[in-house]
C-alpha positions as CSV (number, residue, x, y, z in Angstrom):
1,M,0.0,0.0,0.0
2,G,1.1,3.6,-0.5
3,T,2.3,5.9,2.2
4,T,2.3,9.6,3.1
5,I,5.0,11.4,5.0
6,T,4.2,14.8,6.6
7,I,6.7,17.3,7.8
8,S,5.1,19.8,10.1
9,P,6.0,22.5,11.0
10,V,8.7,23.5,8.5
11,S,11.5,25.4,10.3
12,R,13.6,28.5,9.3
13,I,10.9,29.8,7.0
14,E,8.5,32.8,7.5
15,G,5.2,31.4,8.5
16,H,3.6,28.0,9.3
17,A,3.4,25.1,6.9
18,A,3.4,21.4,6.6
19,I,4.7,18.9,3.9
20,T,3.2,15.6,3.0
21,I,5.1,13.0,1.0
22,H,3.0,10.4,-0.7
23,L,4.3,6.9,-1.6
24,N,2.8,4.7,-4.2
25,E,2.0,1.0,-3.8
26,A,5.6,0.1,-4.7
27,G,6.9,2.3,-1.8
28,E,8.3,4.9,-4.2
29,V,7.7,8.6,-3.8
30,A,4.7,9.6,-6.0
31,A,4.5,13.3,-5.0
32,A,5.3,15.8,-2.3
33,R,3.1,18.8,-1.4
34,L,3.6,22.0,0.7
35,H,0.5,22.9,2.7
36,V,0.0,26.4,4.1
37,R,-2.0,26.1,7.3
38,E,-2.7,29.8,8.0
39,F,-6.0,31.5,7.1
40,R,-6.1,34.0,4.2
41,G,-7.8,37.2,5.3
42,F,-6.5,40.6,4.0
43,E,-8.4,40.4,0.7
44,A,-11.7,40.3,2.7
45,F,-11.2,42.6,5.6
46,C,-9.8,45.4,3.4
47,L,-13.2,45.7,1.6
48,G,-14.9,48.9,2.4
49,R,-11.7,50.8,3.2
50,P,-10.5,53.8,1.2
51,F,-7.9,52.7,-1.4
52,W,-5.5,55.4,-0.2
53,E,-5.2,53.6,3.1
54,M,-3.9,50.4,1.4
55,P,-0.2,51.2,1.5
56,T,-0.3,51.4,5.2
57,I,-2.6,48.5,5.7
58,T,-1.0,46.0,3.4
59,A,2.5,46.9,4.6
60,R,1.4,45.1,7.8
61,I,1.0,41.8,5.9
62,C,4.8,41.2,6.3
63,G,7.6,42.5,8.4
64,I,10.2,41.5,5.8
65,C,8.8,43.0,2.6
66,P,6.4,45.8,3.7
67,V,8.0,48.1,1.2
68,S,6.8,46.0,-1.7
69,H,3.3,45.7,-0.5
70,A,3.1,49.5,0.1
71,L,4.5,50.2,-3.3
72,A,2.2,47.8,-5.1
73,A,-0.8,49.3,-3.2
74,A,0.2,52.9,-4.0
75,M,0.7,52.1,-7.7
76,A,-2.7,50.5,-7.9
77,G,-4.1,53.6,-6.3
78,E,-2.3,55.8,-8.8
79,R,-4.0,53.8,-11.6
80,I,-7.4,54.6,-9.9
81,M,-6.4,58.3,-9.7
82,G,-5.0,58.4,-13.2
83,L,-1.9,60.3,-12.4
84,A,1.9,60.0,-12.7
85,I,4.0,60.6,-9.6
86,P,6.8,63.3,-9.5
87,P,10.2,62.2,-10.7
88,A,11.8,62.5,-7.3
89,A,9.2,60.2,-5.8
90,R,9.9,57.6,-8.4
91,R,13.6,57.7,-7.6
92,L,13.0,57.4,-3.9
93,R,10.6,54.5,-4.4
94,R,13.3,52.7,-6.5
95,I,15.8,53.1,-3.7
96,L,13.3,51.8,-1.2
97,S,12.6,48.7,-3.3
98,L,16.3,48.0,-3.7
99,A,17.2,48.6,-0.1
100,Q,14.4,46.2,1.0
101,L,15.9,43.6,-1.4
102,I,19.2,43.9,0.4
103,L,17.7,43.4,3.9
104,S,15.5,40.5,2.7
105,H,18.1,38.7,0.7
106,S,20.7,39.0,3.5
107,L,18.2,37.6,6.0
108,S,17.5,34.6,3.7
109,F,21.2,33.9,3.0
110,F,22.9,34.6,6.3
111,H,20.3,33.6,8.8
112,L,17.9,31.1,7.2
113,S,20.2,29.2,4.8
114,A,23.8,29.8,6.0
115,P,23.5,27.2,8.8
116,D,23.1,24.6,6.1
117,I,25.6,26.1,3.7
118,V,28.4,26.6,6.2
119,L,27.8,23.7,8.7
120,G,26.4,21.1,6.3
121,L,23.0,19.6,5.8
122,D,24.0,16.6,7.9
123,S,25.5,18.5,10.8
124,D,24.1,18.2,14.4
125,P,20.6,19.8,14.4
126,A,21.4,21.3,17.8
127,D,24.1,23.4,16.1
128,R,22.6,23.8,12.6
129,N,20.9,27.1,13.4
130,I,21.8,30.7,13.8
131,A,23.1,30.3,17.3
132,G,25.3,27.3,16.3
133,L,26.6,29.3,13.3
134,A,27.4,32.2,15.6
135,R,29.5,29.9,17.7
136,H,31.2,28.2,14.7
137,S,31.6,31.3,12.4
138,P,30.8,34.5,14.3
139,E,32.1,36.7,11.5
140,V,29.5,35.2,9.1
141,I,26.7,36.2,11.5
142,R,28.2,39.6,12.3
143,R,28.5,40.5,8.7
144,G,25.1,39.2,7.8
145,I,23.5,41.2,10.6
146,R,25.3,44.3,9.5
147,L,24.3,44.0,5.8
148,R,20.7,43.6,6.8
149,Q,21.0,46.6,9.1
150,I,22.2,48.7,6.2
151,G,19.2,47.8,4.1
152,Q,16.9,48.6,7.0
153,E,18.6,51.9,7.7
154,I,18.0,53.0,4.2
155,V,14.4,51.9,4.3
156,N,13.9,53.8,7.6
157,R,15.5,57.0,6.4
158,I,13.6,57.2,3.1
159,G,10.4,55.4,4.0
160,G,9.8,56.7,7.5
161,G,9.0,54.5,10.5
162,R,11.2,51.8,12.1
163,L,9.8,48.8,10.3
164,H,6.9,49.6,8.1
165,P,7.3,52.5,5.7
166,E,5.0,55.4,6.5
167,Y,5.9,57.8,3.6
168,I,4.6,55.7,0.6
169,A,1.2,57.0,-0.5
170,P,-0.9,57.0,-3.7
171,G,0.6,60.0,-5.6
172,G,4.2,59.6,-4.5
173,M,5.9,60.1,-1.2
174,I,4.7,62.1,1.8
175,E,8.2,63.4,2.7
176,P,11.3,64.3,0.6
177,L,14.7,62.9,1.3
178,G,16.8,66.1,1.5
179,E,20.6,66.4,1.1
180,A,21.5,65.2,4.6
181,G,19.5,62.0,4.0
182,R,21.0,61.5,0.6
183,D,24.5,61.8,2.1
184,A,23.7,59.4,4.9
185,V,22.5,56.8,2.4
186,A,25.5,57.2,0.1
187,A,27.9,56.8,3.1
188,L,26.5,53.3,3.7
189,L,27.1,51.9,0.2
190,P,30.9,51.2,0.2
191,E,30.4,49.0,3.3
192,A,27.4,47.3,1.7
193,L,29.4,46.5,-1.4
194,E,32.2,44.9,0.7
195,L,29.7,42.8,2.6
196,V,28.0,41.6,-0.5
197,R,31.4,40.6,-1.9
198,F,32.1,38.7,1.3
199,A,28.8,36.8,0.8
200,L,29.7,35.9,-2.8
201,D,33.1,34.6,-1.7
202,L,31.5,32.6,1.1
203,W,29.1,31.0,-1.4
204,Q,31.9,30.1,-3.8
205,E,33.8,28.5,-1.0
206,R,30.9,26.4,0.4
207,S,28.6,25.8,-2.6
208,G,30.4,22.7,-3.8
209,Q,29.7,20.9,-0.6
210,L,26.0,21.9,-0.7
211,W,25.7,20.7,-4.2
212,S,27.2,17.3,-3.3
213,E,24.9,16.9,-0.4
214,M,21.7,18.0,-2.2
215,G,22.4,16.5,-5.7
216,D,20.6,17.9,-8.7
217,C,17.2,18.0,-6.9
218,G,15.0,20.8,-8.2
219,D,16.7,21.1,-11.5
220,F,14.0,21.2,-14.1
221,P,13.0,23.5,-17.0
222,S,10.3,26.0,-16.4
223,L,9.0,29.4,-17.4
224,F,10.4,32.5,-15.6
225,L,8.5,35.8,-14.9
226,G,9.8,39.2,-14.1
227,L,9.4,42.9,-14.8
228,V,11.2,44.5,-17.7
229,G,11.7,48.3,-18.1
230,E,11.5,50.5,-21.2
231,D,15.2,49.9,-21.9
232,G,14.7,46.1,-22.0
233,G,16.6,45.6,-18.8
234,L,15.3,44.3,-15.5
235,D,13.3,46.7,-13.5
236,H,12.6,45.9,-9.8
237,Y,10.1,48.8,-9.4
238,E,7.9,48.8,-12.4
239,G,7.6,47.7,-16.0
240,R,6.0,45.1,-18.2
241,L,5.4,41.5,-17.3
242,K,7.7,39.3,-19.3
243,F,7.7,35.5,-19.4
244,V,10.7,33.6,-20.8
245,D,11.4,29.9,-21.2
246,A,14.4,28.0,-19.9
247,A,16.4,28.9,-23.0
248,G,15.6,32.7,-22.6
249,G,13.0,32.9,-25.4
250,T,10.1,35.3,-24.8
251,V,6.8,33.5,-24.2
252,G,4.8,36.5,-23.2
253,D,5.0,40.3,-22.8
254,L,2.1,42.0,-21.0
255,A,1.2,45.3,-19.5
256,P,0.6,45.0,-15.7
257,E,-3.1,45.4,-16.0
258,G,-3.2,42.5,-18.4
259,Y,-1.8,40.0,-16.0
260,S,-5.0,37.9,-15.9
261,A,-4.4,37.0,-19.6
262,A,-1.3,35.0,-18.5
263,I,-1.8,34.1,-14.8
264,R,-4.6,32.0,-13.4
265,E,-5.1,31.4,-9.7
266,T,-6.3,28.0,-8.7
267,M,-7.7,26.6,-5.4
268,A,-6.3,23.8,-3.3
269,D,-8.4,21.7,-0.9
270,D,-5.5,21.1,1.4
271,S,-3.9,24.6,1.7
272,Y,-4.9,28.2,2.2
273,L,-2.3,29.1,-0.5
274,K,-3.7,29.8,-4.0
275,P,-1.3,28.2,-6.5
276,T,-1.0,30.0,-9.9
277,E,-0.3,28.7,-13.4
278,C,0.7,30.3,-16.6
279,T,-1.9,30.1,-19.4
280,L,0.3,31.2,-22.3
281,G,1.3,27.8,-23.5
282,E,1.7,24.1,-22.6
283,D,4.2,24.7,-19.8
284,R,2.0,26.0,-17.0
285,L,4.7,25.9,-14.3
286,Y,6.8,29.0,-13.8
287,R,9.1,30.6,-11.3
288,V,9.6,34.1,-10.0
289,G,12.2,35.8,-7.8
290,P,16.0,36.1,-8.0
291,L,16.6,33.1,-10.2
292,A,13.9,34.0,-12.6
293,R,15.0,37.7,-12.8
294,L,18.5,36.6,-13.8
295,S,17.0,34.9,-16.9
296,V,14.3,37.4,-17.8
297,A,16.5,40.4,-18.6
298,P,20.0,42.0,-18.3
299,F,20.9,44.0,-15.3
300,S,21.1,47.4,-17.0
301,A,23.1,50.2,-15.4
302,A,24.8,47.8,-12.9
303,P,28.0,46.6,-14.6
304,L,29.4,44.6,-11.7
305,A,26.1,42.7,-11.3
306,E,25.7,42.2,-15.0
307,Q,29.2,40.8,-15.3
308,A,28.3,38.4,-12.4
309,R,25.0,37.5,-14.1
310,R,26.6,36.7,-17.4
311,G,29.3,34.6,-15.7
312,F,26.6,32.7,-13.9
313,L,24.6,32.0,-17.0
314,G,27.7,31.1,-18.9
315,R,28.5,28.3,-16.4
316,R,25.2,26.6,-16.4
317,T,21.6,26.7,-17.5
318,A,19.6,28.6,-14.8
319,T,17.1,25.8,-14.2
320,A,18.4,24.5,-10.8
321,S,16.5,25.7,-7.8
322,L,19.7,25.5,-5.7
323,D,20.9,28.5,-7.8
324,Y,18.5,30.7,-6.0
325,H,21.2,31.3,-3.4
326,E,23.8,32.7,-5.9
327,A,21.0,34.6,-7.7
328,R,20.2,36.5,-4.4
329,L,23.8,37.5,-3.9
330,I,24.1,38.8,-7.5
331,E,20.9,40.8,-7.0
332,M,22.3,42.4,-3.8
333,L,25.3,43.5,-5.9
334,Y,22.8,44.9,-8.4
335,A,20.9,46.7,-5.6
336,V,24.0,48.4,-4.2
337,E,25.1,49.6,-7.7
338,R,21.7,51.0,-8.6
339,I,21.2,52.8,-5.3
340,A,24.6,54.4,-5.8
341,D,23.4,55.7,-9.2
342,L,20.1,56.9,-7.8
343,V,21.5,58.9,-4.8
344,D,23.9,60.6,-7.2
345,D,21.0,62.0,-9.2
346,P,20.2,65.6,-8.2
347,L,16.5,64.9,-8.6
348,V,16.6,62.6,-5.6
349,V,16.6,65.5,-3.2
350,D,13.8,67.5,-5.0
351,R,11.1,68.5,-2.6
352,Q,8.2,67.9,-5.0
353,V,7.3,64.3,-4.2
354,L,3.5,64.1,-4.1
355,A,0.8,64.6,-6.7
356,R,-2.9,64.6,-5.8
357,A,-6.1,63.6,-7.6
358,G,-9.5,62.0,-6.9
359,V,-11.2,58.8,-8.2
360,N,-10.9,58.7,-12.0
361,A,-11.1,55.0,-12.6
362,A,-13.0,52.1,-11.1
363,E,-10.0,49.8,-10.8
364,G,-6.3,49.8,-10.6
365,V,-3.4,47.3,-10.8
366,G,0.0,47.8,-9.1
367,V,2.8,45.4,-9.9
368,T,6.3,45.5,-8.5
369,E,9.2,43.0,-7.9
370,A,9.3,42.0,-4.2
371,P,12.5,40.3,-3.1
372,R,10.9,36.9,-3.5
373,G,9.3,37.7,-6.8
374,T,6.5,39.5,-8.7
375,L,3.8,41.0,-6.5
376,I,0.4,42.0,-7.9
377,H,-2.2,44.2,-6.2
378,H,-5.6,44.6,-8.0
379,Y,-8.3,46.8,-6.6
380,H,-11.8,47.7,-7.5
381,V,-13.4,50.8,-6.0
382,D,-16.8,52.6,-6.0
383,R,-17.1,56.3,-6.9
384,H,-16.1,57.3,-3.4
385,G,-12.8,55.4,-3.5
386,L,-14.0,52.6,-1.2
387,L,-12.7,49.2,-2.1
388,T,-15.2,46.7,-3.5
389,G,-12.7,44.1,-4.6
390,V,-9.1,43.2,-3.6
391,N,-6.9,40.6,-5.1
392,L,-3.3,40.0,-4.1
393,I,-1.0,37.6,-5.9
394,V,2.3,37.1,-4.1
395,A,5.6,35.4,-5.0
396,T,4.9,32.3,-2.9
397,A,1.8,31.7,-4.9
398,H,3.7,32.0,-8.2
399,N,6.3,29.6,-6.9
400,S,3.9,27.1,-5.3
401,R,4.0,24.5,-8.1
402,A,7.8,24.8,-8.5
403,M,8.2,24.3,-4.7
404,D,6.1,21.1,-4.9
405,R,8.2,19.9,-7.8
406,T,11.5,20.6,-5.9
407,I,10.6,18.8,-2.7
408,T,9.2,15.9,-4.8
409,D,12.7,15.6,-6.4
410,I,14.4,15.7,-3.0
411,A,12.2,13.1,-1.5
412,R,12.7,10.8,-4.5
413,R,16.4,11.1,-4.2
414,H,16.9,11.0,-0.4
415,L,14.0,9.0,1.1
416,R,15.3,5.7,2.4
417,G,13.4,2.8,4.0
418,G,10.1,4.6,4.1
419,A,11.1,6.6,7.2
420,L,11.8,10.2,8.1
421,G,15.5,10.5,8.7
422,E,17.1,13.8,9.9
423,G,19.0,14.1,6.7
424,L,15.8,13.9,4.5
425,L,13.9,16.3,6.8
426,N,16.6,19.0,6.5
427,R,17.0,18.5,2.8
428,V,13.2,18.8,2.2
429,E,13.2,21.9,4.4
430,H,16.1,23.4,2.5
431,G,14.3,22.8,-0.7
432,I,11.6,25.1,0.6
433,R,14.1,27.7,1.9
434,L,15.6,27.9,-1.6
435,Y,12.4,29.9,-2.6
436,D,12.4,31.9,0.6
437,P,8.6,31.6,0.8
438,C,6.8,34.2,2.9
439,L,3.7,32.4,4.1
440,S,2.4,35.4,5.9
441,C,2.2,37.2,2.5
442,A,0.6,34.1,0.9
443,T,-2.1,33.6,3.5
444,H,-2.4,36.9,5.4
445,A,-2.9,35.6,9.0
446,V,-1.2,35.1,12.3
447,G,0.7,31.8,12.5
448,S,3.6,30.2,14.4
449,L,6.9,29.3,12.8
450,G,7.7,25.8,11.9
451,L,7.0,22.7,9.7
452,A,5.5,19.3,10.0
453,V,6.2,16.3,7.7
454,T,3.9,13.3,7.3
455,L,4.5,10.2,5.3
456,H,1.4,8.5,3.8
457,A,1.0,5.1,2.3
458,A,-1.0,4.7,-1.0
459,D,-4.2,3.9,1.1
460,G,-3.7,7.1,3.2
461,K,-2.3,5.4,6.3
462,V,0.2,7.5,8.2
463,L,3.5,5.6,8.2
464,D,5.7,8.3,9.9
465,R,5.4,11.8,11.2
466,A,8.0,14.4,12.3
467,V,7.5,17.8,13.8
468,R,10.2,20.5,13.7
């Protein structure tokens, strides 16, 4: 008879989830699934609120990527208002988006994944965590904390507030930056560049061991989605939605408001997460986030990052999920370079940062690149600007099917004897960490951290269960 293995809760991720591994009657892995156990609520309780409140409200969905939610909400509001924001505000928003990428990617690499990368997937679980890594390699933790701190300092200075940005609003920014703020941001960038280079060196030193421990699990062709700017280069703040295949060929190119022509949300009866699929061709599975963005478009105006991107793509086909780690580091290099260019622009200190208008359209779509991938906010309003419809599609939903495919590959390669060994559990968890999912964004509810894994036979009988 078949079997199902459940891992619940999953550790070192943001949110609460479980994994089930299903065996067929021959005792082989048939499939593995990630289940999000938190209830989805923001789309419902925001109804009836004025759309101009949404940057502040939706920033509370997540403490790691509040900037992205605030930006997407403000951009959707600007479509409703029918206005273009001042040039200075666009530059400040770009810096905010890139600074948040630094703080989010550094958290993912140094704090969530580095215990596996530095200590090894089979190291003692009592040490394979941030505390154990601090004892083993205190410099790694110190530098990771500092890099994330730099990203947060930039967000706080430009966005206002200590965690959630308060200055992002439909129409632009509530407060300008000023010359003192510009100089303070610029002073942080040389140190940030040095820390990113340290992370890249660390990855080059340790990646070979991780590859040998994981194998080629999660290496499969898929479509990739990201935003592309007017110059054809990657744009983290705004642009057109571009789908490419594993060979880099364009599959689709759409305006943000046309996203529904290419992306379809589906329902799952065992998870509060709504998986998405691409409807442009036969290949419905696609990926978003750092790895996808490396394939979608060149890193214009960031020569160091573009050199690293080309070197990365020259070594291998960017289809392996394990490459998400290196992609994050290359993106941090890109972010530092682009912020340096933006703060050097005289317009960044212009005091005209907010435009005003009323309700001029019944709906608006805001799309931006969050650290984990493409983020879509779609609002409908009445004539008073009160929300009558809210739809949020986050990176974790885009990546849902790819995550299932990755952990299925891992289980097939590493499951031995129909039982949940520590090595398998950590490899399955690492397969999820590769995508750095934010389950709070995906489900919009309070939940505790962790993961549970359950192993099921073909007849549904529980053979083994492990809780982390």
